[in-house]
C-alpha positions in Angstrom: 89.6 103.7 128.9 92.1 106.3 127.8 93.5 107.9 124.7 96.4 106.4 122.8 98.6 109.3 124.0 98.2 108.3 127.7 98.2 104.5 127.4 102.0 103.9 127.6 102.3 106.0 130.8 99.3 104.3 132.4 100.7 100.9 131.7 104.1 101.8 133.0 102.9 103.5 136.2 99.9 101.3 137.1 100.3 98.1 135.0 96.7 98.4 133.8 95.2 97.1 130.6 94.3 100.0 128.2 91.4 100.4 125.9 91.5 103.3 123.5 88.8 104.8 121.3 89.2 107.0 118.3 91.3 104.8 116.1 91.4 105.8 112.4 93.1 104.5 109.3 95.0 107.7 108.8 95.5 110.7 110.9 93.8 113.7 109.3 90.7 115.9 109.6 88.2 114.5 112.1 85.5 115.7 114.3 87.4 114.2 117.3 90.5 115.9 118.5 92.3 112.9 120.0 92.3 110.3 117.3 95.2 108.0 116.4 96.2 105.4 113.9 96.6 101.7 114.6 100.4 102.2 114.2 100.4 104.8 117.0 98.2 102.6 119.2 100.6 99.7 118.9 103.6 101.9 119.4 102.1 103.2 122.6 101.4 99.7 123.9 97.6 99.8 123.8 96.0 96.5 124.7 92.7 97.0 123.0 91.4 99.7 120.7 88.0 100.7 119.5 87.2 101.5 115.9 83.7 102.7 115.3 82.7 105.1 112.5 85.6 104.2 110.2 84.0 100.8 109.9 80.3 101.4 110.2 80.3 104.2 107.7 81.5 101.9 105.0 79.4 99.6 102.9 81.7 96.7 103.3 82.4 96.4 107.1 84.8 93.5 106.8 87.0 95.2 104.1 87.1 98.4 106.2 88.2 96.6 109.3 90.8 94.7 107.4 92.2 97.9 105.9 92.4 99.6 109.3 94.2 96.6 110.9 96.6 96.2 108.0 97.6 99.8 108.2 99.4 99.0 111.4 101.4 96.0 110.1 104.6 97.8 109.0 105.4 99.2 112.4 
């Protein structure tokens, strides 16, 4: 597990799969310092990413997940 910002270097140097937490729909104010968007995760070649609070803090989990995933489509 690593941040989005280290994923590309880890993959290039060690060839490992990367899992990154802290994915948000948009980058903005947050209680975590090292958050990133889906678009940033895909750009940095992340294999898997974790989205927690942006989904579970919404009433409609499925809609929240779809919105986050679709925010990375126009990369």
